[in-house]
N, C-alpha and C positions, 0 to 999 in steps of 0.2 A: 698801833702803839698802845701798850697797856697803860691805863690811866695812872696807876701808882708810880710808874716811872716818870711820867710827866710831872706829877705832884712832887716827887722827890727832887727832881732837878730844879723845879720852881722854888722849892724851899731852900735849896743850896744857893741858887742865884740871889735870892732875897738876902740871905746871910752875907754873901760876898758883897752885895751892894751896900749892906750896913757896915762893912769894914771888918768883918770877922776874919781872923787869921786863917789862911788856907790850911795850915798844918793842923790847927785844932779841928777844922771841918773834916780833914782827912781821917783823924782819929774817931770823930763822932759818926761819920757816915761810911767809914771804910768797908765794913762788911756788906752793907746794902749796895754800895757803889759797885762791888764786885759782880753784882747781878745785872748791872747796866752795861751793855757793850758800848764803848765809846763811839762806834760807828752809828749808834742810834742818836747821838747828841745833835747832829744837824737836823734830824727829823723833829726832835723835841723843840729845838730852837725855832724852827719854822712855825710850830704850833704856838709858841710863846709870842712870836710876832703877831700872829693872828689874834691873840688874846690881848694885844695892846702893850706888850713890853717894848719900850723904845729900842730901836736898832742899835743906837750908840751904846746903850747899857750892855747889850749882849756882846758887842764887839770888845768892850773893855774887859770882858770876862774870859776872852779866848786864851790869854796867857795862863790864867788860873785853872782853866779846864785842863790844859795840858799838864800842869803841875799836879792836879788832883788825880789824873789818870796815868801819871808817869809809871807807877808800879805795874799797872796793867799793860802798858805799852812795852815794857822791857821784861822779857822772859826771865824766869829764875835762873836759867842756864847762863845768862849774860851778866850776872852779878860778879863784880870783881874785875871788869874790863878796866885796864889802867887809864888814867886821865891822859889825854893827848894821843892815845892809841887810835889808829885809823877807824876801828870799829866804834870807839867812843865818839869820835867826831861825826861819823855817819849816823849814829843814833841821835846826836844833837841836831844834825841836819833834819832828820825826820820829825823831831819835835817842832822845828821851825816850819817845815812843809805842812804839818798837820794844823798848825795855827793859821797859816795862810789859807789853807783849804777851808777851814771852819769860817774864817772871815768871808771868803768868797761865797760860801753857801748862804751865809746870813744875808749878804747884800743881794745875791742873785734871787733868793726867795722873796725878799722884800720887793725887788723890781718886778717880779712876776705878778705880784698883787698890787702894784702901785697904780695910783690915779695918773692921768695924763700929765698933770702938773708936777708930779714927783719923779717922773721918768728921767729927765735930764740930769739932775744932781746924782741920782742913784747910778745912772749910766757912767758918769764921770768916775765915781768911786769903783765901779766894776772894772773900768778900764785900768785904773791904777793898780788894783789887785792882780789883774791878769798880767800886767807888766812885771810886778814883783815875782809872780810865779814862773815867769819865763826863765828865771835862774835855776829852776829845778833840773834843767838839762845837765848842769854841772854835776848834780848828785847822781843822776842816772848814768852819766858817762863813766863815772868812777865804778859804779856797780857793774856795768856791762863790760868795760874794757879791762878792769883790774881784778875783779872778784870772780866773775863767771869762769874765766879760763882755768882757775884752780879746781873748780868743781868739775868742769868738763874733762880735765886730765885724770880725774878720779872716776870717770864714767858716769857722773851725775849730770844728766842732760835735761831731764824733764823740768825741774824747777827753774833753771836759767832760761830755757826756751819760753816757758809760760810767762815769767816775769818780764823778759825782754820784750815780748810781744805786747804785754799790757803797758809797759813803760813807753814804748814807741807810740802806741795808740794814744796815750795821754798827752804826749808831747805834740803829736799831730793835731789833736783836738784843740790844745792850747794855742798853737800857732794859727790855726784857722779862726778861732775866736778873736785873737788879737787883731787879725786883719779886718774882721767884720765889725769890730767895736770902734774902729777909728771914725771920727766925724759924727755928725748927728744922725739919729735913726728915728723913723716913725715909731710911735708908742707900741704898736702891735709887733713890729719887727724887733724892738728892744726887748719886749717880754718874751718872745720866742727865743732870742739869743740867751736871755737870762736862764731859761729852762735848761739849755744846753750847758751853761756855766755851772748850774747847780749839780747837774749830772757829773761834770768834770770834777767838782769838789768832792763828791762821793768816791769817785774813782781814785783820786789822789790819796784820800784817807785810807781806802782799802789797800793801796799799795804800801802805805806806811805799815799797816798791820801785817801784811804778808811778809815784808822784809824783816820786821822786828820779831815776828813770831815763828817764821819758817826759815828764811834765808840766813839771817845773822846767827841764830843758834847753831845751825849746821856748819857755817864757816868757822865759828869760834871753837867748835868741837874738833874740826878736821884740820885746819891750817896750822902749820908750825910757826914758830917765832920768826924764822928766816923768811918764810913766805910773807908774813905780815910786814917784815922789814922792807921787802921789795915793794909791797903795796904802798907803804908809807912814803917811800922815795918818789914813786910815780904820782901818787895822789897830791903831794905838795906841788908838783908841776901843774896839775889841772886846777888846783885850788878848792877851797871849801866855802860853804855858805855861812859858816860860823867861824869864830876866832878860836884858835888853839891857845888856851891859856898856859899850857905846859907842853914842852916837847917830850915825846916818848922816845926813850933811848934803848933800842933793842940790843941785846948782847950777841945775837946771832948775825951771821953774814946774810945779806939778801939772797933769796932763792926765787928765781923766776919760774913761771909755769912749766917751761920746757925742761927745766932742771929738776923738777919734782917727780 
């Protein structure tokens, strides 16, 4: 990790802690932030914990991190997606997943380096975060069952297959960790589990970037309004991790994958 990136984020976090408006920070640091990949943030945060920044302070900043990096997370090709559109809601779900993943990484890395006396309370927080993340299955179910078929009908199979495999792998790891984290664990076993949880946090963040930067721009460019209308109908039945503030009203009739 390049030292200047660490110092940049440290200065950002200090200003956030002092109550500076995130929008003004975005204007002040925008050009420099473009040089920091959001995937590096968990690594930087781990270093901040080692340097004595309280975990609670870093957790408070997770929402603001997502806001600061929102422009990076959403490709230029996705500007103008209507509010309440299935893609809008999936993007908002990814913001939530990214926040949860970041929180998981902070707690997991703290647990890896915790003293024996600190293990139990950190393990409890880790358990709660893993329980929250269990809901990501709903997000991946919509991706796999509703979106991928439209790409496959167009002969685009590589991206769906790779992402499906990675998503299933993440869900399996999450399920395994949830089983193992129940009850009390010896300190060394808890630290070993925390390392796996930190890896899972990185994998979930990587999936967010792959969807936002690769999958969603492709779908936005290729799918018709009728296809999105069909996706919207079925997605409502599965449910979302976020609340739809406005109902999207397509003008086209729903078009299912076998009809396209």
